[in-house]
LONUZA-671289 format. One record per residue (C-alpha): residue number from 0; x, y, z. Coordinates in nm, 4 decimals. Example, Ala and Ser with C-alpha at 12.3 -4.5 7.8 and 13.67 -1.06 7.14 Angstrom:
<nodes>
node seq: 0	c1: 1.2300	c2: -0.4500	c3: 0.7800
node seq: 1	c1: 1.3670	c2: -0.1060	c3: 0.7140
</nodes>
This chain:
<nodes>
node seq: 0	c1: 0.8300	c2: -2.4831	c3: -1.0348
node seq: 1	c1: 1.1656	c2: -2.4667	c3: -0.8707
node seq: 2	c1: 1.0995	c2: -2.3828	c3: -0.5003
node seq: 3	c1: 1.3643	c2: -2.3998	c3: -0.2465
node seq: 4	c1: 1.3341	c2: -2.2489	c3: 0.1219
node seq: 5	c1: 1.5988	c2: -2.2341	c3: 0.3758
node seq: 6	c1: 1.5148	c2: -2.1654	c3: 0.7563
node seq: 7	c1: 1.7063	c2: -2.0813	c3: 1.0696
node seq: 8	c1: 1.5620	c2: -1.9666	c3: 1.4251
node seq: 9	c1: 1.5577	c2: -1.6002	c3: 1.3005
node seq: 10	c1: 1.6030	c2: -1.5956	c3: 0.8998
node seq: 11	c1: 1.4356	c2: -1.7569	c3: 0.6216
node seq: 12	c1: 1.5330	c2: -1.7388	c3: 0.2504
node seq: 13	c1: 1.2972	c2: -1.8585	c3: -0.0253
node seq: 14	c1: 1.3616	c2: -1.8669	c3: -0.3805
node seq: 15	c1: 1.0484	c2: -1.7133	c3: -0.5595
node seq: 16	c1: 1.1641	c2: -1.6704	c3: -0.9251
node seq: 17	c1: 1.4355	c2: -1.7481	c3: -1.1563
node seq: 18	c1: 1.5587	c2: -1.6965	c3: -1.5167
node seq: 19	c1: 1.6656	c2: -1.9529	c3: -1.7680
node seq: 20	c1: 1.8818	c2: -1.8284	c3: -2.0514
node seq: 21	c1: 1.8437	c2: -2.0279	c3: -2.3815
node seq: 22	c1: 2.0404	c2: -2.0634	c3: -2.6843
node seq: 23	c1: 1.9645	c2: -2.2389	c3: -3.0279
node seq: 24	c1: 1.5911	c2: -2.1889	c3: -3.0033
node seq: 25	c1: 1.3417	c2: -1.9374	c3: -3.0713
node seq: 26	c1: 1.3107	c2: -1.8183	c3: -2.7148
node seq: 27	c1: 1.5927	c2: -1.6710	c3: -2.5566
node seq: 28	c1: 1.4926	c2: -1.6389	c3: -2.1961
node seq: 29	c1: 1.2315	c2: -1.7892	c3: -1.9646
node seq: 30	c1: 1.1751	c2: -1.6037	c3: -1.6544
node seq: 31	c1: 0.9356	c2: -1.7152	c3: -1.3894
node seq: 32	c1: 0.8188	c2: -1.5362	c3: -1.0367
node seq: 33	c1: 0.5906	c2: -1.6423	c3: -0.7666
node seq: 34	c1: 0.2746	c2: -1.4055	c3: -0.7753
node seq: 35	c1: 0.2296	c2: -1.1509	c3: -0.5093
node seq: 36	c1: -0.0684	c2: -1.3556	c3: -0.3647
node seq: 37	c1: 0.1441	c2: -1.6653	c3: -0.3673
node seq: 38	c1: -0.1266	c2: -1.8345	c3: -0.5459
node seq: 39	c1: 0.0113	c2: -1.8358	c3: -0.8975
node seq: 40	c1: 0.3039	c2: -1.8163	c3: -1.1128
node seq: 41	c1: 0.4064	c2: -1.5602	c3: -1.3521
node seq: 42	c1: 0.5847	c2: -1.6794	c3: -1.6550
node seq: 43	c1: 0.7534	c2: -1.4403	c3: -1.9201
node seq: 44	c1: 0.9147	c2: -1.5740	c3: -2.2402
node seq: 45	c1: 1.1140	c2: -1.3668	c3: -2.4654
node seq: 46	c1: 1.1648	c2: -1.4243	c3: -2.8298
node seq: 47	c1: 1.2832	c2: -1.1934	c3: -3.1062
node seq: 48	c1: 1.1799	c2: -1.2248	c3: -3.4748
node seq: 49	c1: 1.2895	c2: -1.0092	c3: -3.7776
node seq: 50	c1: 1.0017	c2: -0.9040	c3: -3.9704
node seq: 51	c1: 0.9081	c2: -0.6595	c3: -4.2398
node seq: 52	c1: 0.6560	c2: -0.3913	c3: -4.1571
node seq: 53	c1: 0.3733	c2: -0.4247	c3: -4.4209
node seq: 54	c1: 0.0094	c2: -0.4336	c3: -4.4685
node seq: 55	c1: -0.0400	c2: -0.7691	c3: -4.2903
node seq: 56	c1: 0.2576	c2: -0.7593	c3: -4.0399
node seq: 57	c1: 0.0226	c2: -0.7416	c3: -3.7487
node seq: 58	c1: -0.1893	c2: -1.0322	c3: -3.8682
node seq: 59	c1: 0.1340	c2: -1.2371	c3: -3.9156
node seq: 60	c1: 0.2574	c2: -1.1567	c3: -3.5762
node seq: 61	c1: -0.0664	c2: -1.2519	c3: -3.4175
node seq: 62	c1: -0.0784	c2: -1.5698	c3: -3.5829
node seq: 63	c1: 0.2783	c2: -1.6438	c3: -3.4535
node seq: 64	c1: 0.1609	c2: -1.5511	c3: -3.0952
node seq: 65	c1: -0.1289	c2: -1.7753	c3: -3.1095
node seq: 66	c1: 0.0810	c2: -2.0671	c3: -3.2424
node seq: 67	c1: 0.3307	c2: -2.0005	c3: -2.9682
node seq: 68	c1: 0.0594	c2: -2.0118	c3: -2.7185
node seq: 69	c1: -0.0916	c2: -2.3281	c3: -2.8478
node seq: 70	c1: 0.2548	c2: -2.5170	c3: -2.8209
node seq: 71	c1: 0.4348	c2: -2.3632	c3: -2.5174
node seq: 72	c1: 0.1110	c2: -2.2974	c3: -2.2738
node seq: 73	c1: -0.1544	c2: -2.5698	c3: -2.4006
node seq: 74	c1: 0.0976	c2: -2.8108	c3: -2.5293
node seq: 75	c1: -0.0780	c2: -2.8868	c3: -2.8575
node seq: 76	c1: 0.2141	c2: -2.9119	c3: -3.0729
node seq: 77	c1: 0.1615	c2: -2.8639	c3: -3.4618
node seq: 78	c1: 0.2443	c2: -3.1833	c3: -3.6440
node seq: 79	c1: 0.4493	c2: -3.1362	c3: -3.9647
node seq: 80	c1: 0.3541	c2: -3.3468	c3: -4.2654
</nodes>
C-alpha cells in the first residue's frame, strides 16, 4: 500500500487512498482506500465487458468474476496450454 504522511507542529496530512487508471488491460481503474477502522484496505477494481443477455449470462458473468478473483486476489493464474 502506498502510504505517505507529512507532519508539522500543528498540521498533519496523510495519504489514505488513491486511484490508478489503467489502459490496455481488462481493468480500467484500481482504487484503494484505508478502511475506517484503519486496520484494513478496501480495493475496488473497475472493468467493463460487453455481453449478450441470454439464458446463461448470469452464469457466464459469475464464472468471469470467479476467475478474476482467483487471479487478482488469490494470485492463482490460470495456465494456458
